C-alpha positions as CSV (number, residue, x, y, z in Angstrom):
1,M,24.9,-50.4,-38.3
2,K,28.4,-49.2,-37.2
3,L,28.6,-47.3,-33.9
4,F,29.5,-43.7,-34.6
5,S,30.5,-41.4,-31.7
6,A,31.7,-37.9,-31.1
7,G,33.2,-36.0,-28.2
8,Y,34.1,-32.3,-27.6
9,A,36.4,-30.2,-25.4
10,R,37.5,-26.6,-25.3
11,K,40.5,-24.8,-23.7
12,D,41.1,-21.2,-23.0
13,I,44.5,-20.3,-24.6
14,T,44.5,-16.5,-24.1
15,P,48.2,-15.5,-23.7
16,E,49.8,-13.1,-21.3
17,L,49.8,-9.4,-22.1
18,G,52.9,-8.4,-23.8
19,T,52.8,-11.4,-26.1
20,Y,53.6,-10.6,-29.7
21,I,50.6,-10.5,-32.1
22,N,51.1,-11.7,-35.7
23,G,49.2,-10.3,-38.6
24,Y,50.8,-7.1,-40.0
25,F,54.2,-5.9,-41.1
26,K,54.7,-4.0,-37.8
27,E,55.3,-5.0,-34.2
28,R,52.2,-5.4,-32.1
29,R,52.2,-6.7,-28.5
30,A,49.0,-7.5,-26.6
31,V,47.9,-4.6,-24.3
32,G,44.5,-6.1,-23.4
33,V,41.9,-8.8,-24.0
34,L,38.6,-8.2,-25.9
35,D,37.5,-11.8,-25.7
36,P,39.1,-15.2,-25.0
37,L,41.2,-17.2,-27.5
38,E,40.2,-20.8,-27.5
39,L,41.3,-24.2,-28.8
40,C,38.5,-26.6,-29.6
41,C,38.7,-30.3,-30.2
42,L,36.2,-32.6,-31.8
43,A,36.9,-36.3,-31.4
44,L,35.3,-38.9,-33.7
45,E,35.1,-42.7,-33.4
46,L,33.8,-45.4,-35.7
47,D,34.2,-49.0,-34.7
48,G,37.3,-48.3,-32.7
49,K,39.0,-46.0,-35.3
50,R,39.5,-42.5,-33.9
51,A,40.4,-39.0,-35.2
52,V,40.6,-35.7,-33.5
53,L,39.8,-32.4,-35.2
54,C,41.4,-29.3,-33.7
55,A,40.6,-25.6,-34.3
56,I,42.7,-22.9,-32.7
57,D,42.2,-19.1,-32.6
58,N,45.5,-18.2,-34.2
59,L,46.9,-16.7,-37.3
60,G,48.5,-20.0,-38.3
61,V,51.1,-22.4,-36.9
62,P,54.1,-23.2,-39.3
63,R,55.0,-26.8,-39.8
64,R,58.3,-26.6,-37.9
65,I,56.4,-25.6,-34.7
66,L,53.2,-27.5,-35.2
67,N,54.8,-30.9,-35.8
68,P,56.3,-31.3,-32.3
69,M,53.0,-30.1,-30.8
70,L,51.1,-32.8,-32.7
71,E,53.7,-35.4,-31.8
72,R,53.1,-34.7,-28.1
73,A,49.4,-34.8,-28.6
74,A,49.6,-38.1,-30.4
75,A,51.8,-39.5,-27.5
76,A,49.3,-38.2,-24.9
77,T,46.3,-39.8,-26.6
78,G,47.9,-42.9,-28.1
79,L,46.7,-42.0,-31.5
80,P,48.8,-41.8,-34.7
81,R,50.0,-38.4,-35.7
82,E,48.0,-38.6,-38.9
83,A,44.8,-38.9,-36.9
84,F,45.0,-35.2,-36.0
85,Y,43.4,-32.6,-38.3
86,F,44.6,-29.3,-36.9
87,A,43.6,-25.9,-38.3
88,A,43.9,-22.2,-37.3
89,T,41.0,-19.8,-37.7
90,H,43.5,-17.2,-38.9
91,S,42.7,-14.5,-36.4
92,H,44.9,-11.4,-36.8
93,T,44.5,-10.5,-33.1
94,A,45.9,-13.7,-31.5
95,G,49.1,-14.6,-29.7
96,A,52.0,-15.4,-32.0
97,L,53.3,-18.9,-32.2
98,A,55.8,-18.3,-35.0
99,N,57.5,-14.9,-34.6
100,D,60.6,-15.2,-32.4
101,D,62.3,-18.4,-31.3
102,T,64.2,-16.4,-28.6
103,D,61.2,-14.5,-27.1
104,E,60.4,-15.8,-23.6
105,K,56.7,-14.9,-23.7
106,E,56.3,-16.6,-27.1
107,L,58.2,-19.7,-26.0
108,A,56.0,-19.9,-22.9
109,Y,52.9,-19.5,-25.0
110,R,53.9,-22.3,-27.3
111,E,54.2,-24.6,-24.3
112,K,50.8,-23.4,-23.0
113,V,49.2,-24.1,-26.3
114,T,50.8,-27.5,-26.6
115,L,49.6,-28.5,-23.1
116,A,46.1,-27.3,-23.9
117,L,46.1,-29.3,-27.1
118,C,47.1,-32.5,-25.3
119,E,44.5,-31.9,-22.6
120,A,41.7,-30.9,-25.0
121,A,42.4,-33.9,-27.2
122,Q,42.3,-36.3,-24.2
123,A,39.1,-34.7,-22.9
124,A,37.4,-34.9,-26.2
125,L,38.2,-38.6,-26.5
126,A,37.0,-39.1,-22.9
127,D,33.7,-37.4,-23.9
128,L,32.9,-39.7,-26.8
129,A,29.3,-40.7,-27.0
130,P,27.1,-42.2,-29.7
131,C,25.6,-39.7,-32.2
132,K,23.9,-39.3,-35.5
133,M,25.2,-36.9,-38.2
134,G,23.3,-34.5,-40.4
135,T,24.5,-32.0,-43.0
136,A,23.3,-28.8,-44.6
137,V,24.5,-25.6,-46.3
138,G,23.4,-22.1,-45.2
139,K,24.3,-18.7,-46.6
140,A,26.0,-15.7,-45.1
141,P,25.2,-12.7,-47.4
142,N,26.8,-9.2,-47.3
143,S,29.7,-10.4,-45.1
144,A,32.6,-11.6,-47.3
145,F,33.9,-9.7,-50.3
146,V,36.7,-10.4,-52.7
147,R,39.5,-7.9,-51.7
148,R,41.3,-7.8,-55.1
149,Y,40.1,-5.2,-57.6
150,R,40.7,-4.2,-61.2
151,M,41.6,-0.6,-61.4
152,K,40.9,1.8,-64.2
153,D,44.5,1.8,-65.3
154,G,44.4,-1.9,-65.8
155,S,46.3,-2.9,-62.6
156,V,45.1,-5.1,-59.8
157,R,45.2,-4.0,-56.2
158,T,44.4,-5.6,-52.9
159,N,42.2,-3.5,-50.6
160,P,42.2,-0.4,-52.8
161,G,40.2,1.7,-50.3
162,V,36.6,2.3,-49.7
163,N,34.9,4.4,-52.4
164,N,38.0,4.6,-54.4
165,P,36.9,6.2,-57.8
166,Q,39.7,4.3,-59.6
167,V,38.1,0.9,-58.9
168,L,36.4,-0.9,-61.8
169,G,35.3,-3.9,-59.9
170,P,36.3,-7.1,-58.1
171,V,38.3,-9.7,-60.1
172,S,36.3,-12.7,-58.7
173,Q,33.4,-13.6,-56.4
174,A,33.2,-14.6,-52.7
175,D,31.7,-18.0,-51.7
176,E,28.9,-17.2,-49.3
177,R,28.1,-20.8,-48.4
178,V,28.3,-21.9,-44.7
179,S,28.8,-25.7,-44.3
180,V,27.1,-27.2,-41.2
181,V,27.7,-30.7,-39.8
182,R,25.3,-31.5,-36.9
183,L,26.2,-34.3,-34.5
184,D,23.2,-35.2,-32.2
185,R,24.1,-36.9,-29.0
186,E,21.6,-37.8,-26.2
187,K,22.9,-35.0,-23.9
188,D,23.7,-32.3,-26.4
189,T,24.5,-31.4,-30.0
190,L,27.9,-30.7,-31.5
191,L,28.2,-28.5,-34.5
192,L,31.1,-28.3,-37.1
193,V,30.7,-25.0,-39.0
194,S,32.8,-23.7,-41.8
195,F,32.8,-20.4,-43.7
196,A,35.5,-18.6,-45.7
197,N,36.5,-15.0,-44.8
198,H,39.6,-13.2,-43.4
199,P,39.4,-12.7,-39.6
200,D,41.1,-9.3,-39.9
201,T,38.2,-7.4,-38.7
202,V,39.3,-6.1,-35.3
203,G,42.8,-4.8,-35.7
204,G,44.7,-3.0,-32.9
205,E,46.7,-4.5,-30.0
206,K,44.0,-6.2,-28.0
207,L,43.5,-10.0,-28.2
208,S,40.4,-11.3,-29.8
209,A,39.2,-14.4,-31.7
210,D,37.6,-12.0,-34.1
211,W,34.4,-13.0,-35.9
212,P,34.9,-16.8,-35.6
213,G,34.8,-16.4,-31.8
214,F,31.5,-14.5,-32.1
215,A,30.2,-17.1,-34.5
216,R,30.8,-19.8,-31.9
217,R,29.4,-17.9,-29.0
218,E,26.3,-16.5,-30.9
219,T,25.4,-20.0,-32.2
220,E,25.7,-21.6,-28.8
221,R,23.7,-18.7,-27.2
222,A,20.9,-19.2,-29.7
223,L,20.9,-23.0,-29.5
224,P,21.1,-24.3,-25.9
225,D,23.1,-27.5,-25.2
226,T,25.1,-26.9,-28.4
227,K,28.9,-26.8,-28.7
228,V,30.6,-25.4,-31.8
229,I,33.9,-26.0,-33.5
230,F,34.7,-23.6,-36.4
231,F,37.0,-24.1,-39.4
232,N,37.8,-21.2,-41.7
233,G,37.7,-22.0,-45.5
234,A,39.4,-20.8,-48.6
235,Q,39.8,-17.2,-47.5
236,G,43.0,-16.0,-49.1
237,D,41.5,-13.4,-51.3
238,V,38.4,-12.4,-49.4
239,N,37.7,-10.1,-46.4
240,H,35.0,-8.1,-44.7
241,V,35.4,-4.8,-46.6
242,K,32.6,-3.7,-49.0
243,V,34.5,-1.3,-51.2
244,F,31.3,0.5,-52.3
245,P,29.2,0.5,-49.1
246,E,25.6,1.4,-48.9
247,G,23.4,2.5,-46.0
248,G,24.9,1.3,-42.7
249,D,27.5,-1.0,-44.1
250,L,30.3,1.0,-42.4
251,N,28.6,1.0,-39.0
252,G,31.0,-0.2,-36.3
253,M,34.2,0.4,-38.3
254,E,36.9,3.0,-38.7
255,N,39.6,3.4,-41.3
256,D,42.8,1.9,-40.1
257,F,46.5,2.5,-40.7
258,D,46.5,0.5,-44.0
259,D,43.4,2.1,-45.4
260,V,41.3,-0.9,-44.4
261,Y,38.1,-0.3,-42.3
262,R,38.0,-2.4,-39.1
263,G,36.0,-2.6,-35.9
264,Y,35.1,-4.9,-33.1
265,D,31.4,-4.2,-33.6
266,H,31.7,-5.4,-37.2
267,A,33.4,-8.6,-36.0
268,R,30.3,-9.2,-33.9
269,Y,28.1,-8.5,-36.9
270,L,30.0,-11.1,-39.0
271,G,29.7,-13.6,-36.2
272,R,26.0,-13.1,-36.1
273,V,25.6,-13.4,-39.8
274,V,27.5,-16.8,-39.8
275,A,25.4,-17.9,-36.7
276,G,22.3,-16.9,-38.7
277,A,23.4,-19.1,-41.6
278,V,23.5,-22.0,-39.1
279,M,20.0,-21.1,-37.9
280,Q,18.7,-21.2,-41.4
281,V,19.5,-24.9,-41.8
282,Y,19.9,-26.3,-38.2
283,D,16.4,-27.9,-38.1
284,K,16.5,-29.1,-41.6
285,V,19.8,-31.0,-41.9
286,F,19.8,-34.2,-43.9
287,Y,20.8,-37.1,-41.7
288,R,23.4,-39.6,-43.1
289,E,24.6,-42.9,-41.8
290,V,28.3,-42.8,-41.1
291,K,29.9,-46.0,-42.5
292,E,33.5,-44.7,-43.0
293,L,36.0,-42.8,-40.9
294,S,39.4,-42.4,-42.5
295,Y,42.2,-39.9,-43.0
296,L,45.0,-39.4,-45.5
297,Q,47.9,-36.9,-46.0
298,T,50.0,-36.4,-49.1
299,E,53.0,-34.2,-49.9
300,V,52.9,-31.7,-52.8
301,K,56.1,-30.4,-54.4
302,V,55.6,-26.7,-55.2
303,P,58.0,-24.5,-57.2
304,S,59.4,-21.5,-55.4
305,N,58.6,-17.9,-56.4
306,M,62.3,-16.9,-56.5
307,P,63.1,-13.3,-57.6
308,S,65.0,-12.3,-60.7
309,P,68.4,-10.5,-60.2
310,E,66.8,-7.3,-61.5
311,E,64.3,-7.2,-58.7
312,L,66.8,-7.4,-55.9
313,P,68.3,-3.9,-55.7
314,L,64.9,-2.2,-55.1
315,A,63.9,-5.1,-52.7
316,R,66.9,-4.4,-50.6
317,K,66.2,-0.7,-50.6
318,Y,62.6,-1.0,-49.5
319,A,63.4,-3.8,-46.9
320,A,66.1,-1.6,-45.4
321,L,63.8,1.4,-45.1
322,H,61.1,-0.7,-43.5
323,K,63.5,-2.3,-41.0
324,A,64.8,1.2,-40.1
325,G,61.2,2.4,-39.4
326,K,61.3,4.7,-42.4
327,D,58.2,3.5,-44.3
328,E,57.4,7.2,-45.0
329,E,60.3,7.2,-47.5
330,I,58.8,4.3,-49.5
331,P,56.7,6.0,-52.2
332,F,53.4,4.1,-51.4
333,K,50.7,4.4,-48.9
334,G,48.0,2.2,-47.3
335,M,47.7,-1.3,-48.6
336,M,50.1,-0.6,-51.5
337,L,52.8,0.1,-48.9
338,T,52.1,-3.2,-47.3
339,T,52.2,-4.9,-50.7
340,V,55.6,-3.5,-51.7
341,V,57.1,-4.3,-48.3
342,A,55.8,-7.8,-48.3
343,T,57.0,-8.4,-51.9
344,S,60.4,-7.1,-51.1
345,L,60.8,-9.3,-48.0
346,R,59.7,-12.3,-50.1
347,Q,62.2,-11.5,-52.8
348,L,65.0,-11.3,-50.3
349,R,63.8,-14.4,-48.4
350,L,64.0,-16.5,-51.6
351,E,67.1,-14.9,-53.1
352,H,69.0,-18.1,-52.7
353,G,66.1,-20.6,-52.9
354,P,65.0,-23.2,-52.2
355,E,63.8,-24.0,-55.7
356,Y,60.9,-26.1,-54.3
357,F,58.8,-26.5,-51.2
358,S,57.2,-29.7,-49.9
359,L,53.7,-29.0,-48.4
360,P,51.1,-31.3,-46.8
361,V,47.6,-31.7,-48.0
362,S,45.3,-33.4,-45.5
363,G,42.1,-35.3,-46.0
364,L,39.5,-36.6,-43.6
365,R,36.4,-38.6,-44.5
366,I,33.4,-38.7,-42.1
367,G,30.9,-40.8,-43.8
368,D,29.8,-38.9,-46.9
369,V,31.5,-35.7,-45.7
370,A,35.0,-34.8,-46.7
371,M,37.4,-32.3,-45.1
372,I,40.3,-31.2,-47.2
373,G,43.0,-29.1,-45.4
374,L,45.5,-26.9,-47.1
375,P,48.6,-25.6,-45.3
376,G,48.1,-21.9,-45.7
377,E,45.7,-19.4,-47.3
378,P,44.0,-20.8,-50.4
379,F,42.1,-18.5,-52.7
380,T,38.3,-18.8,-53.1
381,G,38.8,-20.5,-56.5
382,I,40.5,-23.4,-54.8
383,G,37.7,-24.0,-52.4
384,V,35.0,-23.7,-55.0
385,A,36.8,-26.3,-57.2
386,L,37.4,-28.7,-54.4
387,K,33.7,-28.5,-53.3
388,E,32.8,-29.8,-56.8
389,T,34.8,-33.0,-56.4
390,E,32.7,-36.1,-57.4
391,G,32.1,-38.6,-54.6
392,P,31.5,-36.8,-51.3
393,A,28.1,-35.3,-50.6
394,M,29.8,-32.4,-48.9
395,V,33.4,-31.1,-49.2
396,I,34.7,-28.7,-46.6
397,P,38.0,-27.0,-47.6
398,T,39.9,-25.5,-44.6
399,C,42.8,-23.1,-44.5
400,A,46.0,-23.2,-42.3
401,T,45.6,-26.9,-41.8
402,N,48.4,-29.0,-40.4
403,A,50.8,-26.2,-41.2
404,Y,50.7,-22.5,-42.1
405,E,53.0,-21.6,-45.0
406,G,51.5,-18.5,-46.7
407,Y,49.3,-17.7,-49.7
408,F,48.1,-19.9,-52.6
409,P,46.9,-17.5,-55.3
410,M,45.1,-18.5,-58.5
411,L,47.2,-18.4,-61.7
412,D,45.6,-15.1,-62.9
413,S,46.3,-13.5,-59.6
414,Y,50.0,-13.0,-60.3
415,E,49.3,-9.9,-62.3
416,G,49.3,-7.8,-59.1
417,G,48.3,-7.5,-55.5
418,Y,49.6,-8.3,-52.0
419,E,48.9,-12.0,-51.9
420,A,50.9,-13.1,-55.0
421,G,53.6,-10.5,-54.3
422,S,54.2,-12.0,-50.8
423,S,53.7,-15.7,-51.8
424,N,56.6,-18.1,-51.6
425,Y,55.1,-20.0,-54.5
426,K,55.3,-19.7,-58.2
427,A,52.2,-19.1,-60.3
428,G,50.3,-22.4,-60.7
429,V,50.3,-23.3,-57.0
430,A,46.5,-23.0,-56.7
431,E,45.9,-25.2,-59.7
432,L,48.4,-27.7,-58.3
433,F,46.5,-27.9,-55.0
434,I,43.2,-28.3,-56.8
435,E,44.6,-31.3,-58.8
436,E,46.3,-32.9,-55.8
437,G,43.4,-32.2,-53.5
438,K,40.9,-33.9,-55.8
439,K,43.3,-36.9,-56.1
440,L,43.4,-37.2,-52.3
441,L,39.6,-37.0,-52.0
442,Q,39.2,-39.6,-54.7
443,A,41.6,-41.9,-52.9
444,L,39.5,-41.5,-49.7
445,W,36.4,-42.5,-51.7
446,K,37.9,-45.7,-53.2
């Protein structure tokens, strides 16, 4: 039997107050801290071959910024760059790593995170100890909801507002499955947990890991001598808002600037629901012998969502009004305002190309378990399709992995909504990622 080992480390990466917060189309700078932001590393080893899985409380780290960070971590650990599987939880109340290359606080924060990554990776490798691996799938009901809805006029809108009488119904269905990988060591248990939902629950200008942070803490509180690393899934078209709430569904939330209900108490609720899904299956995992540890990355060439010449005049008008702080002069409100602003900025951003983007897809095999990482925000349909790949006993799709480069909507999603309007990628990107992701997984299973 091959010797399989795992190690764990965690670093606090909460930035200074005043640091820019990514996540909306308006400037936010941190004025307080609700809970710490963290970077977690899980090291794995099988017969001398090692890999390090990293999860960071952040919106997402673009490739141009992440690559130098990972190169430093690789040098610090002596591992190849490809041995790192790095993903962001996609918290909308985390310090920015990709907003302003001239901002002193942001540059200092990038260095802080890079050092934390190097130290956490080293510590996780130093913590390696023999373990056995079990897997199971729980369920997190009444927590994730498709945020794209068909309206009575035939259009499709993102976040149309709670109890909007013009809503016909959601255009697809959320994936409520919670993937659990349990690694039992003599001294403790390490848990890899994954669920797909937008961590856009808290809002405001105070730093928070949102519900993924609560999920980690609540699970560890319920299970002594347990340490959790969390990976978000295919969450591009789902969030926490139940458009037609019942009973106490809106407890702990208030309507925010973009007509989306948010609240810190609701983030706690979501974290507890995910922790509860872990509790459902924790004692009944199926243990599997780990005979293989391998990783693979491929590049996917994706056509650009360039604008037509006819779209540019209105895009310039809306972008200019937004830049001047005159959103009230744009004839939309709530999430529709965000949608038209984001669409206009994308059209101007891609006015002169490029015609194609090259994006990484990352795969990691841990025995019969596969992790497949996409470099942005995949729609639920991508995650569901990848989970059905033949070969692995469990497939865990993860978002914002080894890069963060925007939305990957399904083909039929380009008829309307914020995600496709803002996406850099032409219709068909989701189906391309499904095809290439399955090829990568099959290559790992040869």
